[in-house]
C-alpha positions as CSV (number, residue, x, y, z in Angstrom):
1,M,0.0,0.0,0.0
2,S,2.9,2.4,0.7
3,K,3.9,2.5,-2.9
4,L,0.5,4.0,-3.8
5,L,0.8,6.9,-1.4
6,N,2.5,10.2,-2.1
7,A,3.6,13.2,-0.1
8,T,0.6,15.3,1.1
9,L,-0.2,18.9,1.5
10,I,-2.7,20.9,3.6
11,T,-5.8,21.5,1.5
12,T,-8.5,24.1,2.0
13,L,-12.0,22.7,2.0
14,A,-15.2,24.6,1.1
15,L,-17.1,23.8,4.3
16,S,-20.1,25.9,5.3
17,A,-19.2,25.5,8.9
18,S,-15.8,24.8,10.5
19,S,-17.3,22.1,12.8
20,E,-18.6,20.0,9.9
21,L,-16.8,16.9,8.7
22,P,-15.8,16.7,5.0
23,T,-18.3,15.0,2.7
24,Q,-17.6,11.7,0.9
25,K,-17.1,13.7,-2.3
26,Q,-14.6,16.0,-0.6
27,L,-12.6,13.2,0.9
28,V,-12.3,11.3,-2.3
29,K,-11.3,14.5,-4.1
30,Y,-8.6,15.3,-1.5
31,I,-7.2,11.8,-1.6
32,K,-7.0,11.6,-5.4
33,K,-5.3,15.0,-5.5
34,N,-2.9,14.7,-2.6
35,I,-2.4,11.1,-1.5
36,I,-3.2,8.5,-4.2
37,K,-2.2,10.0,-7.5
38,N,-1.9,6.7,-9.4
39,P,-4.7,6.8,-12.1
40,R,-4.9,3.0,-12.0
41,V,-6.2,3.1,-8.4
42,K,-9.9,3.6,-8.0
43,I,-11.2,5.0,-4.7
44,N,-14.6,3.4,-4.1
45,K,-15.4,4.8,-0.7
46,V,-13.9,6.7,2.2
47,E,-15.6,6.0,5.6
48,V,-15.0,8.1,8.7
49,V,-15.0,5.4,11.5
50,G,-14.1,7.8,14.3
51,T,-12.9,11.2,15.5
52,K,-11.2,12.6,18.5
53,T,-9.4,15.7,19.8
54,D,-6.0,15.9,21.4
55,K,-5.0,18.7,23.8
56,R,-1.5,18.9,22.2
57,I,-3.1,20.2,18.9
58,P,-5.9,22.6,19.9
59,G,-8.3,23.4,17.1
60,W,-7.6,20.2,15.2
61,T,-9.9,17.2,14.9
62,V,-8.4,13.8,14.3
63,M,-10.3,11.8,11.8
64,F,-9.9,8.0,11.5
65,T,-10.9,6.8,8.1
66,N,-10.9,3.6,6.0
67,M,-10.4,3.8,2.3
68,D,-12.1,1.2,0.1
69,I,-9.9,1.1,-3.1
70,S,-9.4,-1.1,-6.1
71,Y,-6.0,-1.8,-7.6
72,Q,-4.8,-4.5,-10.0
73,N,-8.2,-6.3,-9.7
74,K,-7.9,-6.4,-6.0
75,S,-10.1,-4.8,-3.4
76,I,-8.1,-3.2,-0.6
77,T,-9.2,-1.6,2.7
78,A,-6.6,0.8,3.9
79,P,-6.6,3.0,7.0
80,L,-5.9,6.7,6.7
81,M,-5.6,9.3,9.5
82,L,-6.6,12.9,8.6
83,F,-6.4,16.1,10.6
84,K,-9.0,18.9,10.2
85,N,-8.9,22.4,11.5
86,G,-11.8,24.6,10.3
87,T,-11.6,24.3,6.5
88,L,-8.0,22.9,6.5
89,L,-7.3,19.2,5.9
90,T,-4.1,17.3,6.0
91,S,-2.9,13.7,6.4
92,E,0.4,14.6,8.1
93,L,0.8,16.8,11.1
94,Y,4.1,17.5,12.8
95,D,5.3,19.5,15.8
96,L,8.6,20.9,14.5
97,N,9.6,22.1,18.0
98,G,9.2,18.7,19.5
99,S,9.9,16.7,16.4
100,V,6.7,14.8,17.0
101,S,4.6,13.1,14.3
102,Y,1.1,13.1,15.6
103,N,0.3,10.3,13.1
104,N,2.4,8.0,15.1
105,S,1.4,9.2,18.6
106,I,-2.4,9.3,18.3
107,K,-4.4,6.1,18.4
108,A,-8.1,5.6,17.8
109,D,-10.3,4.9,20.9
110,I,-10.9,1.2,21.6
111,P,-14.6,0.2,21.3
112,N,-15.9,-2.2,24.0
113,S,-16.9,-4.6,21.3
114,V,-13.3,-5.8,20.9
115,Y,-13.5,-7.5,24.3
116,D,-15.7,-10.4,23.3
117,D,-15.5,-14.1,24.3
118,E,-14.3,-15.2,20.9
119,H,-11.1,-13.2,21.2
120,L,-10.5,-14.0,24.9
121,L,-7.4,-16.2,24.7
122,Y,-6.3,-16.4,28.4
123,G,-7.5,-15.0,31.7
124,N,-10.8,-14.1,33.3
125,K,-13.0,-11.7,31.4
126,D,-13.8,-10.1,34.7
127,A,-10.1,-9.6,35.4
128,K,-8.9,-6.2,36.7
129,H,-6.9,-5.4,33.6
130,K,-7.6,-6.0,29.9
131,I,-4.7,-6.6,27.5
132,L,-5.5,-6.3,23.8
133,V,-3.0,-7.5,21.2
134,F,-2.8,-7.5,17.4
135,S,0.0,-9.9,16.4
136,D,1.7,-12.0,13.7
137,P,3.4,-15.2,14.9
138,Q,6.3,-14.7,12.4
139,C,7.0,-11.1,13.3
140,P,10.3,-11.1,15.2
141,F,9.1,-8.3,17.5
142,C,6.1,-10.4,18.4
143,Q,8.2,-13.4,19.0
144,D,10.2,-11.4,21.5
145,V,7.2,-9.8,23.3
146,M,4.3,-12.3,23.1
147,P,5.7,-15.2,25.1
148,D,6.1,-13.0,28.2
149,I,2.6,-11.7,27.8
150,F,1.2,-15.2,27.4
151,K,3.1,-16.4,30.5
152,A,2.0,-13.4,32.7
153,V,-1.7,-13.8,31.8
154,R,-1.7,-17.6,32.3
155,E,-0.1,-17.2,35.7
156,H,-2.4,-14.4,36.8
157,P,-5.8,-15.1,35.2
158,D,-7.7,-13.0,37.7
159,L,-5.4,-10.0,37.2
160,F,-5.3,-10.0,33.4
161,A,-7.6,-10.9,30.5
162,L,-5.8,-11.3,27.1
163,Y,-7.8,-10.5,24.0
164,Y,-5.9,-11.7,20.9
165,Y,-6.5,-10.6,17.3
166,H,-4.7,-12.0,14.3
167,L,-2.9,-9.5,12.0
168,P,-0.7,-11.4,9.6
169,L,1.7,-9.2,7.8
170,K,1.3,-11.1,4.6
171,R,3.7,-9.1,2.5
172,L,6.5,-9.5,5.0
173,H,5.7,-13.0,6.2
174,P,3.5,-14.7,3.6
175,V,3.5,-17.9,5.7
176,S,1.6,-16.2,8.4
177,E,-1.6,-16.2,6.4
178,T,-1.8,-20.0,6.8
179,L,-0.5,-20.0,10.4
180,T,-3.2,-17.7,11.6
181,K,-5.8,-20.0,10.1
182,V,-4.4,-22.8,12.1
183,M,-4.2,-20.7,15.2
184,H,-7.8,-19.7,14.9
185,I,-9.0,-23.3,14.7
186,A,-6.6,-24.3,17.6
187,Q,-8.1,-21.7,19.9
188,K,-11.7,-22.6,18.9
189,T,-11.0,-26.3,19.7
190,G,-9.4,-25.7,23.0
191,R,-5.7,-26.0,21.8
192,K,-4.5,-22.7,23.1
193,D,-1.0,-24.2,23.5
194,I,-0.8,-24.3,19.7
195,V,-1.4,-20.6,19.5
196,E,1.7,-20.1,21.7
197,K,3.8,-22.7,19.9
198,M,3.3,-20.9,16.5
199,Y,5.7,-18.2,17.8
200,R,8.5,-20.7,17.8
201,L,7.7,-22.6,14.6
202,K,10.7,-23.1,12.4
203,I,9.7,-22.4,8.8
204,N,10.6,-20.2,5.8
205,I,8.6,-17.0,6.2
206,R,8.1,-16.9,2.4
207,E,6.5,-20.3,2.3
208,T,3.0,-20.3,0.8
209,D,2.4,-24.0,0.0
210,E,-0.3,-24.8,2.6
211,D,0.4,-28.6,2.5
212,K,4.1,-28.0,3.3
213,I,3.2,-25.6,6.1
214,L,0.6,-28.0,7.7
215,K,3.2,-30.8,7.5
216,A,5.8,-28.7,9.2
217,I,3.3,-27.8,12.0
218,N,2.3,-31.5,12.5
219,K,6.0,-32.6,12.5
220,Q,7.1,-30.0,15.1
221,F,4.0,-29.9,17.3
222,R,1.9,-33.0,16.5
223,Y,-1.1,-30.9,15.5
224,K,-2.7,-32.1,12.3
225,L,-5.2,-30.1,10.1
226,S,-6.2,-30.3,6.5
227,T,-6.3,-27.6,3.9
228,K,-10.1,-28.0,3.8
229,Q,-10.3,-27.3,7.5
230,I,-8.2,-24.2,7.5
231,N,-10.0,-22.8,4.4
232,A,-13.5,-23.2,5.8
233,P,-15.7,-20.2,5.2
234,E,-16.1,-19.5,8.9
235,V,-12.3,-19.4,9.4
236,K,-11.8,-16.9,6.6
237,K,-14.7,-14.8,7.9
238,A,-13.2,-14.7,11.4
239,L,-9.8,-13.7,10.2
240,K,-11.2,-11.0,7.8
241,A,-13.1,-9.6,10.8
242,D,-9.8,-9.3,12.7
243,E,-8.2,-7.5,9.9
244,D,-11.2,-5.2,9.6
245,M,-10.9,-4.3,13.3
246,A,-7.2,-3.5,12.8
247,A,-8.1,-1.2,9.9
248,R,-10.8,0.5,12.0
249,L,-8.3,1.1,14.7
250,M,-5.6,2.3,12.2
251,I,-3.3,-0.6,13.2
252,Q,-0.8,-1.6,10.6
253,G,2.2,-3.0,12.6
254,T,2.7,-5.8,15.1
255,P,2.7,-6.3,17.9
256,T,0.3,-3.5,18.8
257,V,-0.6,-3.7,22.5
258,Y,-3.3,-1.9,24.5
259,I,-3.6,-2.0,28.3
260,D,-7.0,-1.1,29.6
261,G,-7.9,0.6,26.3
262,K,-4.7,2.7,26.2
263,W,-1.9,2.2,23.6
264,D,1.1,0.6,25.2
265,K,4.0,1.9,23.1
266,M,6.6,-0.1,24.9
267,R,4.5,-3.3,25.0
268,D,5.4,-4.0,28.6
269,G,2.9,-1.9,30.5
270,Y,1.4,-5.0,32.1
271,E,4.5,-5.6,34.1
272,K,3.8,-2.8,36.5
273,Y,0.7,-4.7,37.6
274,L,2.4,-7.9,38.3
275,P,2.7,-8.9,42.0
276,K,6.1,-8.0,43.4
277,K,8.3,-10.9,44.0
278,K,9.2,-11.6,47.6
279,K,12.9,-11.2,48.4
C-alpha cells in the first residue's frame, strides 16, 4: 500500500461551517489530488470510522478513516488518519519544535466490542486489567514480546484478560496467512497451546504452500489439520473480521498492544501490575 501513497499537502475545503466533517465527495477528491495519484487506483469509498481531539493540537480534529480502493483487480481496505482544522485538511501533522509526528502518537479509541468471548485467549473476562493484542506469529518483535505476555496472563488469570487478534503481515511474512488460520482453529477447539507454539515454529517466512506448512506444524507440534479445514468459510470470515478491526483502529504494525484501552507503546505496561516478588 505504501507505494500507492504520495507526499501530502494541507488543503482548504469549502465547508459551510468549521465544525462539519468533510463529505464523501470532498474526501475522495482530497485523496485523489494529494495522496493516491496513481490513475490505476480507484477510490470506491472513504468512511470516517471515528474522530477525537488531542490537547496537544488545539483546534484540530483527528479523523480516522478507512479507504475502500481497487487496484490491479484487488479490493483493498486501507486506514488513513486525517487532521481537520476549520476548512483545512491534511494527512500529516508534525510539531517541529518537539519533532513529534502526531500520526504516530495518536491512536483511535478502543470500542468495547473488541472485548468479546471469541477473542479472549487467556485469563478471566472479569479480570482487573484487559490486554488487547494484534499480532503476527512470524513477526520477530512479536516473537520477543508475546511469550512473556502469554506467561503473565496464564499465571495471573484474575489479574489479566488477554484478547488476541490476528494480524498477519502477509507481504513481510506470507507464511503467516496460513499460520493464523491454524491458530484460529486451535483456539476454537481448546488447543491454546498451539497458538503459543506458532511463535517458535521453524519455517521459511516466504512459504505459501499450505500442504508444506501444515506438514511442518504437524511434524514439530503433532497438530494435524487439512487444507479443507483451514479454508472453511467460517475461518476466513473470522480472520477477515480481525483485519477489519485492525483497519478500523488504524493498526498496521505488530505487535500492537493496549492495556485497559490505552496504547502501550513499549508493550510491557502489564509488568507494573504484576505482584512484586518476595525477596
